[in-house]
N, C-alpha and C positions, 0 to 999 in steps of 0.2 A: 608667129602664131599660125599663119596660113600653111606653113611647111609641115606642121604636125597634124595628123588626123584628129587627135583629141588631146586636150591639154587642160590641166588644172594649175592655176597660178595663184599661189599664196592665199588659199581658201581655208577658213576655219569652219568646220562642219558642226552644226548644233542641232539638238532636238529638245523640244520643250523649253527653249530659251537658254539651255545650258550647253556650253561647248563640250564636244566629245573628242574631236581631233583637231589640233591647231596647226595653222600655217602650212598646209599641205601644198606641195608642188610636184607634179609628175606629168609625163607626157607619153602618149602612144604615137610613135612616129608614122607608122604605116597602117593602112586599112588591112584588117584581117589578123592583126596581132591579138594574142591572148595575154591578159594580165591577171595574176592571182594576188589577192590580198589575204594575208595571214595575220592572226592576232587572237588573244583570248576573248572569251565571251564578254559582251557588254562594253567593249573598248570603243565602239563607234563604227564598225565596218558597215553594218546595215544602214546607218545614218548617212554614210558617204554615198551608198547606192541610191537611197531615197532622194538625196539632194541632187545628184546628177540627173535623176529621172524627173525632177521638178516638183517633187512632193514636199520638199523643204526649201526655204529661201536662204540666201547668203547675204551677209552685210559687208563683206570685203572680198577682194580678189575677183577672179574670173574663171568661168568654165567655158571652154570653147570646143565646138564639134564641127568638123569639116569647114573650118574657116569662119564660123559664125559663133558669136557670143550667145550662149543660151542662159547663162546666169552671171550676174554681177550685182554690185550695189544698186545699180539703176535699171538693170534689165532682168526680166524673168519671163522666159518663154514658157507657156503653159505646157503641162506634160503631154497632152494630146498632139501638140505641134512639134515635138522633139524627135519623133521617129526613134524612140528608145524603148526597148522592151525590158521589163524587170520581172524576174521570176523569183518569188519569195520562197524561203525554206518551208513555211507552213502551206497547207492546202489553200490554193487561191482559185479553185475551180468554181464555176457557177453551179450551184446545187440542182437547179431545175433543168439543166441540159445534161444529156449523156456525154460520155467521154469523147466520142467522135465529134459531136457538135462543139464541145469545148475546144478541141484541137482546131477545128475548122474556123473558129472565130479568129485564130491567128492568120490562117491562110487567106481569109476573106479580104484582108487589108492589102494583099500583094498583087502586083500586076501579073498578067498572063505569062510574062517571060521570066518568071521566078526561077531561081537556080536550084532551090531545094524542093523536092517533091514530098508532099505530105505522106504518101505511102512509104517512102524510104525511111522517114523519121519514125513512123509507127512501127515499122519492121525492126529497126535496130534497137528501139526502146522496148520491144516485146510487148506491144499494147494491143495486138490484134484480138486477143480473147476477151478484152474488157470494153471494146468500143461501144457496145450497146448498154453497158452498165452506167449507173449514176454515181456521183462522187461518194455518197454514203455507203455504197455497196462494194467499195474497193479498199485495199490496204493503203497505209500511209506511203509506202514506197511506190505503189502504183500511181497514186495521186500525184506524187512528186514528179514521176516520169511523164505523166500526162501534161502537167503544167510546163515542164521543160519542152515537151513536143510543141505545145502551143506557141511558146516563145520562139523556138527555132524556125517554125514555118512562117512566122510573121516577117522574117528577114529584115530586122531593123538596121539602122545605121550603127547602133551600139546595143549590144545585148549584155544584160547584167544578170548574173545568177547568184543567188544567196544560198550557199550550202546546197547545191543542186543534187548531190548524191548522198546526203547524210542518212536518208532512210532506205537506201538501196542495199540489198544483201551484198556482203563482201564478195561472194562467189561471182556475182554479176557485175559488181562495180568496175573492176578492171577492164572488162569487155566494153562497158559503156564508155569508159574514159578513152579508150582507143578510138571507138567509133565517133564519139563526140569531138575529139580533137581533129579527126579526119574531115568530118563534115563542116566544122567551123573554118578550118584552113582552106579546104577546097572551095567553099562558098564565100570566102573572104568576109566573114562576119566578125567584126571587131568586138571583143568580149572582155568583160571584167567579171571575175569569179571570186566570190568570198568563200573561203574554206578554212576548216581547222586542221585539215590533213596536209602536212608539209610534203609528203610524197606525192599526193595528188597535185599540189601546187607546182612542185618541181617538174612533174611530167607534163602538165597541161600548159603551164605559163611560159611565154617567151621572156617575161619579166615577173618578178615577185616583189610585193611590197610588204614589209613587216611593220605592223602598227602596234606600238607599246606606249603606255604611259601618256596617252593623248598626243602622240607624235608619229609621223611616218619615219621610223628609225633607219630603214634601209630600203632602197628601191634599185634593184639590179637584176641581172640574169640569174637563174637558179643556181648555176655553178658557183658564182661568186658569193651568193647569199650563204650557201653551205660551207664552202671552203675558205671564204674570205669575209666572215662576218665583221661588221665595222664597230661593234660595241659588245660589252659584257652582257647587256640586256638581250641582245639578239642571240648570243651563245646560250644563255640560260633558257630563253624561250624555245629554241629549237631542240635543246636537250640532247645534243648529239656528241657530247664530249665533256671534258672536265678541264678546269684551269688549275695549273700547278705553279708554284714559285720557281723562278729561274733567274740567272744573272747572265747578261749579254757579255760574251768573252771576245768576240770578233765580229766583223761585218757579216759573217756567215755561220756563226755558232753561238751557242749558249750552254750553260751548265745548270743541271738540277742535281740536288744532293742524292736523290734516289736512283735516277736514271743515268747520271754521268753526263758526258758530252753529247750534244745533239747538234747536227749540222743541217744546213738547208738555206733556202732563200727567204729572207724576211719580207712579209707583206708590206711592212713599212719599217724604215730604219730606226734603230735606237742607239744612242751613244754607248760605247763600250763601258761596262760597269753598271749599266742600268739594271735595277731590280724590276722584274716584269712578272706578269701572269701569262704563262704559256698555255695555249689551247692544245690539248691532246684529244684527237678524235679517234674512234675505234679502229679505223684503217691505218693510222699513223705508225703503229708499232706492229712488229711481226713476231710470230711464234717461232721459237727455236729451242728444242729440248737440250741441245748441246751447249747452250749459252751459260756463262757463269753469272749472268744477271737473272735471278729467279725471284718471282713475287708470289705471294699467297693468293690462291683463288678463294674469293668470298661469295661469288654468285656466278651462275651460268644460265644464260637464256638461249633456248633453242628456237631458231627462227625458220626452220625448214632448210633453206639453202646455206645457212650459216649459224654459228654460235657467237654470242657476245659474252665474253668473260669479263667479270669485274675483278680486278686485281688490287690487293692492298700493298702499299709500299712500306718500307721500314718506318717512315714518318707518318704512317696511317692515312696517306692519301689514297683515294679510290680512282682507278684508271680503267677505262673500258678498252677491250681489244677484240677486234673482229677476226674470226677464223672460219674458213670454209668448213661446212659440216662433214666433208669427206676426209678431213685430216686424220692421220693414223692414230695419234695418241690423244684421246679425249680426257680432259682433266676433271676431276671431281672437286667439290668444295673442300678446302683445307689442304689440297695438294699444292705443290710448287709448279710454277709456270715460267718457262724460260722466254726471255725477250732477246731477239736478235741484236747483236752489236756488230759494227757501229750503227748507231741510230741516226737515220737521215730522214727528214721530213721535207717534202717538196715545198709546201707553203708553211712557213713559220709565222703563226699568227699570235701576236702578243698584245697585251694591254697594260 
């Protein structure tokens, strides 16, 4: 326990007497790490944050912070004694204080040797022009950024952010993500972030937790969550690929009736002859007009730097394929699209 900065051991999180997420165990080994929790609305992510903050009690397991048990069946440290900051998605500003006073309520708790300067946070969150305004006079995005600023300058042992950038304009969001990650990392503020945005989670988080069907389905670094999902449920939630039937033909190959032979390294081994569902992600297949394997284009999404083509196989399976937007031959719907052979996938993920 003492070796990990923060740890949850076999805790079921409940709200209103009803369990939301069961038997959760996870750890943050080092101070300053950022963990992101992903999952659909209503699954219990906010309940987890509220419980860690001390706003909900637990009836089994333990929550430990800096070597001290803050929640268990017999122990409940009050929220004000945990040195944990929780910033909710909705406006949590005090209406009778202007924005500057709201932010300074966070800095008032910190010693003089604080690592984060209030002015620095105000600048990177672009709050200078609204410091004298009151919460009812600003937008939802501005209120959310002000609440984030207050939490940051309080420099807690553990910072928890519930959808911190959901109301921020997309054009400004990526800039804030970069600055936020930098200031959290440099100041070694251990952080748990709840988000619906998987790209945000993959960028900010050193670890990502996927919460589905009342369980923590996977807790791993972002690369493994994306490339090595551990269940069909995680694949479906991330929606970054499709599952097609295949048969394992050797320790490094399998066969699909539409694509033929596919080689690579299995994420986990299957006996030869096993009937499996193979995960195909957009970057797994390559475009090649000269190939004799051609599939029909049924959809094309332009994403600026790339296209995602949806291709239909002879057996009516739909497969996504990533292509850089500068590729010479752009295909229209109903055209034929060549797939490069031989097909090799670095990570063969099957279920």
